[in-house]
N, CA and C of each residue as an Amber inpcrd file, in Angstrom:
protein
   438
   0.8400000  -1.1740000   0.0000000   0.0000000   0.0000000   0.0000000
   0.8850000   1.2370000   0.0000000   0.5190000   2.2040000  -0.7970000
   1.3170000   3.4150000  -0.9170000   1.1160000   4.2920000   0.3210000
   2.0950000   5.1580000   0.5830000   2.0700000   5.9790000   1.7960000
   0.8840000   6.9510000   1.8160000   0.4710000   7.5030000   0.6660000
  -0.6640000   8.4380000   0.6770000  -1.9740000   7.7080000   0.9580000
  -2.0620000   6.4220000   0.5720000  -3.2530000   5.6320000   0.8710000
  -3.3100000   5.2940000   2.3620000  -2.1290000   5.0170000   2.9580000
  -2.0790000   4.7430000   4.3930000  -2.5080000   5.9840000   5.1810000
  -1.9910000   7.1540000   4.7790000  -2.3570000   8.4010000   5.4500000
  -3.8470000   8.6840000   5.3230000  -4.4000000   8.4580000   4.1350000
  -5.8310000   8.6880000   3.9140000  -6.6640000   7.7360000   4.7710000
  -6.2300000   6.4780000   4.8990000  -6.9510000   5.5090000   5.7160000
  -6.8880000   5.8920000   7.1960000  -5.7350000   6.3540000   7.6460000
  -5.5830000   6.7670000   9.0470000  -6.4420000   7.9990000   9.3380000
  -6.4200000   8.9700000   8.4300000  -7.2240000  10.1820000   8.6080000
  -8.7160000   9.8410000   8.5710000  -9.1270000   8.9990000   7.6390000
 -10.5300000   8.5850000   7.5540000 -10.9780000   7.8460000   8.8100000
 -10.1400000   6.9430000   9.3010000 -10.4550000   6.2090000  10.5280000
 -10.5430000   7.1450000  11.7300000  -9.6320000   8.1180000  11.7930000
  -9.6610000   9.0900000  12.8930000 -10.9130000   9.9430000  12.8570000
 -11.3240000  10.3880000  11.6690000 -12.5430000  11.1900000  11.5360000
 -13.7850000  10.3750000  11.8960000 -13.8010000   9.1080000  11.4830000
 -14.9320000   8.2500000  11.8290000 -15.0170000   8.0430000  13.3400000
 -13.8820000   7.8110000  13.9860000 -13.8460000   7.6410000  15.4360000
 -14.2970000   8.9200000  16.1460000 -13.8260000  10.0550000  15.6790000
 -14.2190000  11.3390000  16.2620000 -15.7190000  11.5750000  16.0910000
 -16.2610000  11.2360000  14.9500000 -17.6980000  11.3960000  14.7050000
 -18.5360000  10.5210000  15.6180000 -18.1220000   9.2780000  15.7890000
 -18.8550000   8.3600000  16.6630000 -18.7890000   8.8410000  18.1150000
 -17.6130000   9.2640000  18.5610000 -17.4590000   9.7580000  19.9340000
 -18.3200000  11.0060000  20.1560000 -18.3420000  11.9120000  19.1870000
 -19.1590000  13.1210000  19.3030000 -20.6440000  12.7810000  19.3760000
 -21.0820000  11.8400000  18.5640000 -22.4890000  11.4310000  18.5750000
 -22.8680000  10.8350000  19.9280000 -22.0040000  10.0200000  20.5140000
 -22.2800000   9.4190000  21.8140000 -22.3430000  10.4800000  22.9190000
 -21.4310000  11.4380000  22.8950000 -21.4280000  12.5090000  23.8980000
 -22.6840000  13.3640000  23.7780000 -23.0500000  13.7520000  22.5670000
 -24.2480000  14.5640000  22.3660000 -25.5070000  13.8090000  22.7700000
 -25.5810000  12.5290000  22.5060000 -26.7240000  11.7250000  22.9140000
 -26.8300000  11.6630000  24.4390000 -25.6990000  11.4960000  25.1190000
 -25.7030000  11.4570000  26.5880000 -26.1280000  12.8010000  27.1660000
 -25.6330000  13.8880000  26.5950000 -26.0220000  15.2150000  27.0740000
 -27.5010000  15.4740000  26.8370000 -28.0060000  15.0910000  25.6910000
 -29.4100000  15.3230000  25.3620000 -30.3390000  14.5540000  26.2910000
 -29.9620000  13.3470000  26.6680000 -30.8280000  12.5520000  27.5280000
 -30.8000000  13.0420000  28.9700000 -29.7780000  13.8070000  29.3640000
 -29.6740000  14.3060000  30.7320000 -30.1380000  15.7450000  30.8900000
 -30.5510000  16.3760000  29.8260000 -31.0120000  17.7600000  29.9030000
 -32.3950000  17.7960000  30.5250000 -32.5860000  18.7040000  31.4550000
 -33.9020000  18.8990000  32.0600000 -34.2420000  20.3820000  31.9280000
 -35.2120000  20.6880000  31.0950000 -35.6220000  22.0660000  30.8930000
 -36.3090000  22.5990000  32.1440000 -36.2460000  23.9120000  32.3370000
 -36.8330000  24.5600000  33.4940000 -38.0560000  25.3550000  33.0540000
 -39.1980000  25.0830000  33.6750000 -40.4260000  25.8050000  33.3530000
 -41.0980000  26.2510000  34.6470000 -42.0070000  27.1930000  34.5360000
 -42.7680000  27.6820000  35.6800000 -44.1540000  27.0410000  35.6770000
 -44.8560000  27.0760000  36.7970000 -46.2180000  26.5390000  36.8150000
 -47.1400000  27.2210000  35.7930000 -46.9370000  28.4920000  35.5120000
 -47.7560000  29.1800000  34.5010000 -47.5200000  28.6020000  33.1130000
 -46.2670000  28.2640000  32.8070000 -45.9530000  27.6540000  31.5180000
 -46.5510000  26.2570000  31.4140000 -46.5740000  25.5240000  32.5280000
 -47.1960000  24.1960000  32.5300000 -48.6920000  24.3390000  32.2800000
 -49.3290000  25.3110000  32.9470000 -50.7710000  25.5300000  32.7800000
 -51.1070000  25.9510000  31.3510000 -50.1900000  26.6750000  30.7040000
 -50.4130000  27.1160000  29.3280000 -50.1160000  26.0180000  28.3110000
 -49.6010000  24.8810000  28.7650000 -49.2930000  23.7770000  27.8590000
 -47.9430000  23.9040000  27.1850000 -47.0560000  24.7420000  27.7400000
 -45.7330000  24.9570000  27.1470000 -44.6570000  24.1020000  27.7920000
 -45.0290000  22.9680000  28.3550000 -44.0430000  22.0930000  28.9800000
 -43.7480000  20.9150000  28.0540000 -42.5620000  20.3320000  28.1890000
 -42.2060000  19.1910000  27.3360000 -43.1330000  18.0040000  27.5670000
 -43.4570000  17.3140000  26.5170000 -44.2900000  16.1160000  26.5980000
 -43.3900000  14.8840000  26.5790000 -43.7030000  13.9070000  27.3940000
 -42.9710000  12.6300000  27.4220000 -41.4840000  12.8150000  27.7260000
 -41.1310000  13.8850000  28.4450000 -39.7290000  14.1490000  28.7430000
 -39.6390000  14.7520000  30.1490000 -38.5810000  14.4260000  30.8570000
 -38.3810000  14.9920000  32.1860000 -38.0260000  16.4700000  32.0720000
 -38.5420000  17.2570000  32.9980000 -38.2080000  18.6790000  33.0660000
 -38.3350000  19.1370000  34.5100000 -37.9740000  20.3880000  34.7700000
 -38.0050000  20.9360000  36.1160000 -39.0570000  22.0300000  36.2210000
 -39.7290000  22.0420000  37.3550000 -40.6750000  23.1070000  37.6810000
 -40.1330000  23.8300000  38.9040000 -40.0700000  25.1400000  38.8210000
 -39.5930000  25.9320000  39.9400000 -40.6600000  26.8910000  40.4160000
 -40.6790000  27.1300000  41.6980000 -41.6290000  28.0650000  42.2710000
 -41.6540000  27.9060000  43.7790000 -42.8050000  28.2330000  44.3520000
 -42.9830000  28.1520000  45.7920000 -43.8700000  26.9430000  46.1270000
 -43.6370000  26.3610000  47.2920000 -44.5020000  25.2960000  47.7810000
 -45.6950000  25.9920000  48.4350000 -46.8800000  25.7220000  47.9380000
 -48.0860000  26.4100000  48.4050000 -48.3660000  26.0690000  49.8670000
 -48.6800000  27.0960000  50.6500000 -48.9980000  26.9070000  52.0600000
 -50.2190000  26.0060000  52.2170000 -50.1420000  25.0660000  53.1360000
 -51.2550000  24.1700000  53.4360000 -51.4310000  23.0220000  52.4540000
 -50.5110000  22.8620000  51.5200000 -50.6820000  21.8280000  50.4960000
 -49.9050000  20.5420000  50.7840000 -49.0220000  20.5620000  51.7490000
 -48.1440000  19.4210000  52.0230000 -48.9060000  18.3200000  52.7520000
 -49.0040000  17.1550000  52.0990000 -49.6850000  15.9880000  52.6730000
 -48.7560000  14.7800000  52.5220000 -48.6640000  13.9760000  53.5830000
 -47.8040000  12.7930000  53.5510000 -48.6520000  11.5320000  53.5800000
 -48.2620000  10.5730000  52.7460000 -48.9250000   9.2750000  52.6920000
 -47.8230000   8.2130000  52.6660000 -47.3810000   7.7820000  53.8500000
 -46.2120000   6.9170000  54.0040000 -44.9970000   7.6110000  53.3980000
 -44.3790000   7.0390000  52.3800000 -43.2210000   7.6860000  51.7540000
 -43.5970000   8.5980000  50.6000000 -44.8590000   8.6120000  50.2040000
 -45.2940000   9.4800000  49.1100000 -45.7420000  10.8160000  49.6970000
 -45.1780000  11.8900000  49.1560000 -45.4990000  13.2300000  49.6180000
 -46.2270000  13.9510000  48.4900000 -47.3440000  14.5900000  48.8210000
 -48.1210000  15.3530000  47.8540000 -48.0580000  16.8270000  48.2590000
 -47.8110000  17.7050000  47.2930000 -47.7980000  19.1400000  47.5530000
 -48.1000000  19.8580000  46.2570000 -48.2160000  21.1660000  46.3410000
 -48.5460000  21.9780000  45.1730000 -47.4480000  23.0160000  44.9700000
 -46.9250000  23.0730000  43.7410000 -45.9650000  24.1140000  43.3610000
 -46.7460000  25.2590000  42.7340000 -46.4020000  26.4920000  43.0920000
 -47.1280000  27.6440000  42.5830000 -46.1740000  28.7760000  42.2360000
 -46.6020000  29.6060000  41.3080000 -45.9120000  30.8630000  41.0380000
 -46.8610000  32.0230000  41.3460000 -47.8540000  31.7430000  42.1680000
 -48.8950000  32.6550000  42.6350000 -49.9310000  32.9670000  41.5630000
 -49.7200000  32.5040000  40.3530000 -50.7090000  32.6800000  39.2890000
 -51.3510000  31.3320000  38.9550000 -50.5460000  30.2750000  38.9160000
 -51.0410000  28.9400000  38.5930000 -50.4140000  27.9240000  39.5390000
 -51.1310000  26.8130000  39.7520000 -50.6670000  25.7480000  40.6390000
 -50.4840000  24.4490000  39.8560000 -49.5160000  23.6520000  40.2870000
 -49.2840000  22.3290000  39.7010000 -49.1920000  21.3270000  40.8470000
 -50.0960000  20.3250000  40.8910000 -50.0010000  19.2930000  41.9310000
 -48.8120000  18.3720000  41.6590000 -48.0850000  18.0510000  42.7260000
 -46.8620000  17.2480000  42.6060000 -46.9220000  16.1060000  43.6140000
 -46.4350000  14.9510000  43.2110000 -46.2320000  13.8490000  44.1570000
 -44.7820000  13.3990000  44.0400000 -44.2280000  13.0070000  45.1790000
 -42.8250000  12.5960000  45.2310000 -42.7120000  11.4220000  46.1850000
 -42.0720000  10.3660000  45.7350000 -41.8520000   9.2100000  46.5870000
 -40.4090000   9.2310000  47.0520000 -40.2260000   9.4480000  48.3290000
 -38.8820000   9.5040000  48.8740000 -38.8290000  10.4340000  50.0690000
 -37.6340000  10.7210000  50.4880000 -37.4070000  11.5840000  51.6380000
 -37.0860000  12.9800000  51.1330000 -37.7910000  13.9550000  51.6790000
 -37.5990000  15.3460000  51.2570000 -36.3490000  15.9380000  51.8910000
 -35.7420000  16.9410000  51.2370000 -34.5960000  17.6280000  51.8470000
 -35.0140000  18.3290000  53.1420000 -34.0720000  18.5380000  54.0490000
 -34.3590000  19.1700000  55.3340000 -34.9180000  20.5890000  55.1710000
 -34.4720000  21.3160000  54.1690000 -34.9010000  22.7000000  53.9840000
 -36.2250000  22.8380000  53.2490000 -36.8450000  21.7300000  52.8630000
 -38.1120000  21.7680000  52.1380000 -39.2310000  22.1170000  53.1050000
 -39.9190000  23.2370000  52.8500000 -41.0190000  23.6850000  53.7110000
 -42.0710000  24.3830000  52.8820000 -43.2760000  24.4430000  53.4200000
 -44.3410000  25.1940000  52.7650000 -43.9880000  26.6810000  52.7670000
 -44.3410000  27.3480000  51.6860000 -44.0720000  28.7790000  51.5700000
 -42.6510000  29.1070000  51.1620000 -41.8280000  28.1130000  50.9370000
 -40.4330000  28.3150000  50.5360000 -40.2330000  27.8870000  49.0910000
 -39.1660000  28.3500000  48.4820000 -38.8530000  28.0200000  47.1030000
 -38.3320000  26.6040000  46.9590000 -38.6600000  25.9940000  45.8340000
 -38.1890000  24.6400000  45.5440000 -38.1810000  24.4330000  44.0370000
 -37.4180000  23.4440000  43.6150000 -37.3840000  23.0150000  42.2190000
 -37.5780000  21.5110000  42.2260000 -38.5320000  21.0320000  41.4170000
 -38.7920000  19.5970000  41.3300000 -38.5310000  19.1370000  39.9000000
 -37.9510000  17.9580000  39.7740000 -37.6720000  17.3890000  38.4580000
 -38.4530000  16.1020000  38.3110000 -39.0710000  15.9210000  37.1490000
 -39.8420000  14.7170000  36.8920000 -40.6190000  14.8360000  35.6020000
 -41.7580000  14.1330000  35.5450000 -42.5730000  14.1290000  34.3260000
 -44.0120000  14.5070000  34.6560000 -44.6450000  15.1460000  33.6860000
 -46.0370000  15.5460000  33.8100000 -46.9200000  14.4680000  33.2210000
 -47.9200000  14.0260000  33.9920000 -48.8550000  13.0180000  33.5110000
 -49.9170000  13.6360000  32.6170000 -50.6670000  12.8030000  31.9530000
 -51.7160000  13.2960000  31.0570000 -52.8360000  13.9870000  31.8260000
 -52.9510000  13.6860000  33.1290000 -53.9830000  14.3140000  33.9500000
 -53.5460000  15.6520000  34.5370000 -52.3330000  16.1030000  34.2210000
 -51.8330000  17.3760000  34.7280000 -51.1420000  17.2520000  36.0690000
 -50.9770000  16.0290000  36.5570000 -50.2950000  15.7920000  37.8240000
 -48.8210000  15.5250000  37.5570000 -47.9410000  16.1960000  38.2800000
 -46.4990000  16.0780000  38.0930000 -45.9450000  15.0420000  39.0620000
 -45.2480000  14.0490000  38.5480000 -44.5960000  13.0360000  39.3730000
 -43.1130000  13.3430000  39.4130000 -42.6380000  13.7250000  40.5930000
 -41.2540000  14.1690000  40.7510000 -40.3300000  12.9910000  41.0260000
 -39.1580000  13.0410000  40.4370000 -38.1260000  12.0550000  40.7180000
 -37.0380000  12.6550000  41.6030000 -37.0230000  13.9890000  41.7090000
 -36.0230000  14.6790000  42.5120000 -36.6230000  15.9870000  43.0140000
 -36.3420000  16.3240000  44.2620000 -36.8090000  17.5730000  44.8520000
 -35.5990000  18.3250000  45.3890000 -35.4690000  19.5730000  44.9790000
 -34.3710000  20.4240000  45.4310000 -34.9720000  21.5980000  46.2010000
 -34.5260000  21.8000000  47.4380000 -35.0370000  22.9070000  48.2460000
 -34.1070000  24.0910000  48.1090000 -34.7010000  25.2630000  48.1590000
 -33.9120000  26.4940000  48.1080000 -33.0860000  26.5820000  49.3870000
 -31.7970000  26.8410000  49.2500000 -30.9240000  26.8170000  50.4110000
 -30.5500000  28.1870000  50.9330000 -30.8890000  29.2410000  50.2160000
 -30.5080000  30.5860000  50.6230000 -31.7330000  31.4760000  50.5130000
 -31.9860000  32.2420000  51.5250000 -33.1640000  33.1090000  51.5290000
 -33.1100000  34.1750000  50.4420000 -31.9270000  34.5430000  49.9920000
 -31.7940000  35.6400000  49.0390000 -31.7260000  35.2010000  47.5870000
 -31.5630000  33.9150000  47.3330000 -31.3860000  33.4630000  45.9500000
 -32.6250000  32.7600000  45.4290000 -32.9510000  33.0600000  44.1840000
 -34.0050000  32.3430000  43.4670000 -33.6060000  32.3740000  42.0010000
 -33.8060000  31.2670000  41.2720000 -33.4620000  31.2930000  39.8520000
 -34.1650000  32.4710000  39.1680000 -33.4730000  33.1540000  38.2470000
 -34.0510000  34.3460000  37.6110000 -35.4000000  34.1000000  36.9620000
 -35.5910000  32.9480000  36.3250000 -36.8770000  32.6660000  35.6690000
 -37.9870000  32.5290000  36.7000000 -37.6970000  31.9010000  37.8370000
 -38.7110000  31.7500000  38.8830000 -39.0360000  33.1050000  39.5070000
 -38.0200000  33.9230000  39.7540000 -38.2520000  35.2440000  40.3240000
 -39.0770000  36.1040000  39.3770000 -38.7950000  36.0400000  38.0950000
 -39.5440000  36.8050000  37.1030000 -41.0040000  36.3450000  37.0600000
 -41.2410000  35.0480000  37.1230000 -42.6130000  34.5270000  37.1000000
 -43.3770000  34.9680000  38.3460000 -42.7180000  34.9380000  39.5070000
 -43.3790000  35.3830000  40.7380000 -43.6930000  36.8770000  40.6820000
 -42.7610000  37.6580000  40.1630000 -42.9910000  39.1040000  40.0360000
 -44.1530000  39.3980000  39.0970000 -44.2210000  38.7000000  37.9690000
 -45.3180000  38.9000000  37.0180000 -46.6520000  38.4950000  37.6320000
 -46.6680000  37.4100000  38.3910000 -47.9100000  36.9630000  39.0270000
 -48.3770000  37.9760000  40.0620000 -47.4420000  38.5450000  40.8300000
 -47.8110000  39.5580000  41.8170000 -48.3500000  40.8120000  41.1340000
 -47.7690000  41.2050000  39.9950000 -48.2470000  42.3670000  39.2660000
 -49.6660000  42.1260000  38.7440000 -49.9370000  40.9220000  38.2350000
 -51.2780000  40.5970000  37.7410000 -52.2940000  40.6090000  38.8750000
 -51.9100000  40.0730000  40.0290000 -52.8200000  40.0640000  41.1760000
 -53.0490000  41.4820000  41.6780000 -51.9960000  42.2830000  41.6810000
 -52.1300000  43.6790000  42.1160000 -53.0060000  44.4740000  41.1770000
 -52.8960000  44.1930000  39.8610000 -53.7160000  44.8970000  38.8610000
 -55.1640000  44.4940000  38.9410000 -55.4350000  43.2480000  39.3400000
 -56.8090000  42.7530000  39.4180000 -57.5230000  43.3510000  40.6330000
 -56.7570000  43.6890000  41.6880000 -57.3710000  44.2280000  42.9040000
 -57.7860000  45.6850000  42.7290000 -57.0980000  46.4170000  41.8580000
 -57.4010000  47.8420000  41.7000000 -58.6740000  48.1000000  41.0120000
């Protein structure tokens, strides 16, 4: 085999290997992506279908109910509510009236089944999208009262 054919075969093999590795990495990243939406976006039907995503907002006061290891609560952005169930142990900082982010899937009945619950750990921090949704909901409620 001539030297230019060997070089072409090596370069072709290297490009094929690089392409396969890139495809595997992108597939792994795509399957682990969890989009972030607000309860208002879920109510409007703008949430992913058949795919895990995250809902951020506040845990509605008086909504926390325990049934053995299954916990039922409502996530809200003060404009819309999403019922959530989670099987497992909640984080220590998880409380009613506090911020939280839940990851899971939305059922056809509009009930969200969480696979992971993250509690807000700092009183001063909230994801920008969640803060914006809460601010907009408060403005709408304030405008409706006038």
